[in-house]
Every structure is written in C-alpha cells, then in structure tokens.
C-alpha positions as YAML, in Angstrom:
chain: A
units: angstrom
residues:
- id: 1
  name: UNK
  ca: [79.28, 100.91, 54.72]
- id: 2
  name: UNK
  ca: [78.43, 98.72, 57.68]
- id: 3
  name: UNK
  ca: [75.17, 100.59, 58.23]
- id: 4
  name: UNK
  ca: [73.93, 99.22, 54.91]
- id: 5
  name: UNK
  ca: [73.96, 95.69, 56.27]
- id: 6
  name: UNK
  ca: [72.87, 96.35, 59.84]
- id: 7
  name: UNK
  ca: [69.52, 97.82, 60.71]
- id: 8
  name: UNK
  ca: [68.61, 99.92, 63.77]
- id: 9
  name: UNK
  ca: [67.77, 96.87, 65.86]
- id: 10
  name: UNK
  ca: [71.20, 95.34, 65.18]
- id: 11
  name: UNK
  ca: [72.92, 98.58, 66.21]
- id: 12
  name: UNK
  ca: [70.92, 98.60, 69.44]
- id: 13
  name: UNK
  ca: [71.95, 95.01, 70.21]
- id: 14
  name: UNK
  ca: [75.58, 95.75, 69.39]
- id: 15
  name: UNK
  ca: [75.50, 98.75, 71.73]
- id: 16
  name: UNK
  ca: [74.25, 96.63, 74.60]
- id: 17
  name: UNK
  ca: [77.11, 94.15, 74.11]
- id: 18
  name: UNK
  ca: [79.88, 96.77, 74.35]
- id: 19
  name: UNK
  ca: [80.31, 96.52, 78.18]
- id: 20
  name: UNK
  ca: [80.39, 92.72, 78.02]
- id: 21
  name: UNK
  ca: [82.97, 92.66, 75.25]
- id: 22
  name: UNK
  ca: [85.06, 95.25, 77.09]
- id: 23
  name: UNK
  ca: [85.02, 93.20, 80.29]
- id: 24
  name: UNK
  ca: [85.99, 89.98, 78.50]
- id: 25
  name: UNK
  ca: [88.77, 91.87, 76.74]
- id: 26
  name: UNK
  ca: [90.11, 93.12, 80.06]
- id: 27
  name: UNK
  ca: [89.93, 89.64, 81.61]
- id: 28
  name: UNK
  ca: [91.68, 88.18, 78.58]
- id: 29
  name: UNK
  ca: [94.43, 90.77, 78.76]
- id: 30
  name: UNK
  ca: [95.05, 90.10, 82.46]
- id: 31
  name: UNK
  ca: [94.97, 86.36, 81.82]
- id: 32
  name: UNK
  ca: [97.48, 86.67, 79.02]
- id: 33
  name: UNK
  ca: [99.80, 88.75, 81.17]
- id: 34
  name: UNK
  ca: [99.44, 86.27, 84.04]
- id: 35
  name: UNK
  ca: [100.21, 83.32, 81.81]
- id: 36
  name: UNK
  ca: [103.07, 84.92, 79.92]
- id: 37
  name: UNK
  ca: [105.01, 86.71, 82.65]
- id: 38
  name: UNK
  ca: [103.80, 85.06, 85.83]
- id: 39
  name: UNK
  ca: [107.13, 85.36, 87.62]
- id: 40
  name: UNK
  ca: [107.50, 89.06, 86.81]
- id: 41
  name: UNK
  ca: [104.00, 89.90, 88.05]
- id: 42
  name: UNK
  ca: [104.09, 87.70, 91.16]
- id: 43
  name: UNK
  ca: [107.44, 89.20, 92.11]
- id: 44
  name: UNK
  ca: [105.45, 92.19, 93.43]
- id: 45
  name: UNK
  ca: [103.32, 90.05, 95.78]
- id: 46
  name: UNK
  ca: [105.06, 89.96, 99.21]
- id: 47
  name: UNK
  ca: [104.33, 86.34, 100.22]
- id: 48
  name: UNK
  ca: [104.90, 84.75, 96.82]
- id: 49
  name: UNK
  ca: [108.04, 86.62, 95.75]
- id: 50
  name: UNK
  ca: [110.20, 84.51, 98.09]
- id: 51
  name: UNK
  ca: [109.37, 81.43, 95.98]
- id: 52
  name: UNK
  ca: [111.21, 82.91, 93.01]
- id: 53
  name: UNK
  ca: [114.45, 83.76, 94.78]
- id: 54
  name: UNK
  ca: [117.42, 82.18, 93.07]
- id: 55
  name: UNK
  ca: [120.15, 80.57, 95.17]
- id: 56
  name: UNK
  ca: [123.32, 81.80, 93.56]
...
C-alpha cells in the first residue's frame, strides 16, 4: 500500500536514511536509560559508585 504513494526515488532516499535513524534511535535509547536510571547504571562505574553509598 505504501508503494502506491512512494516512487523508486523515495524508496532510495529512505534506504539511505536507515543507518542514521538507527544511530539516533540507539543514542535516544541510551539517553533515556541514562536519564531514567542514572544511579543504577552508574553503580557499575568504579569511581562514581562511591557517591551513591548510603550511610545507614
């Protein structure tokens, strides 16, 4: 159905954008994980994990 609206040139352009869209998707996913669970991820980094120690 989509091929009715897009010609061969549009498919060629869309194919060249696939790596770019994939890279931005990966960067967005990492950024979302960093922003959402920063303490959980940085707990694995040796120097930074001491900042999150709780004094109980």
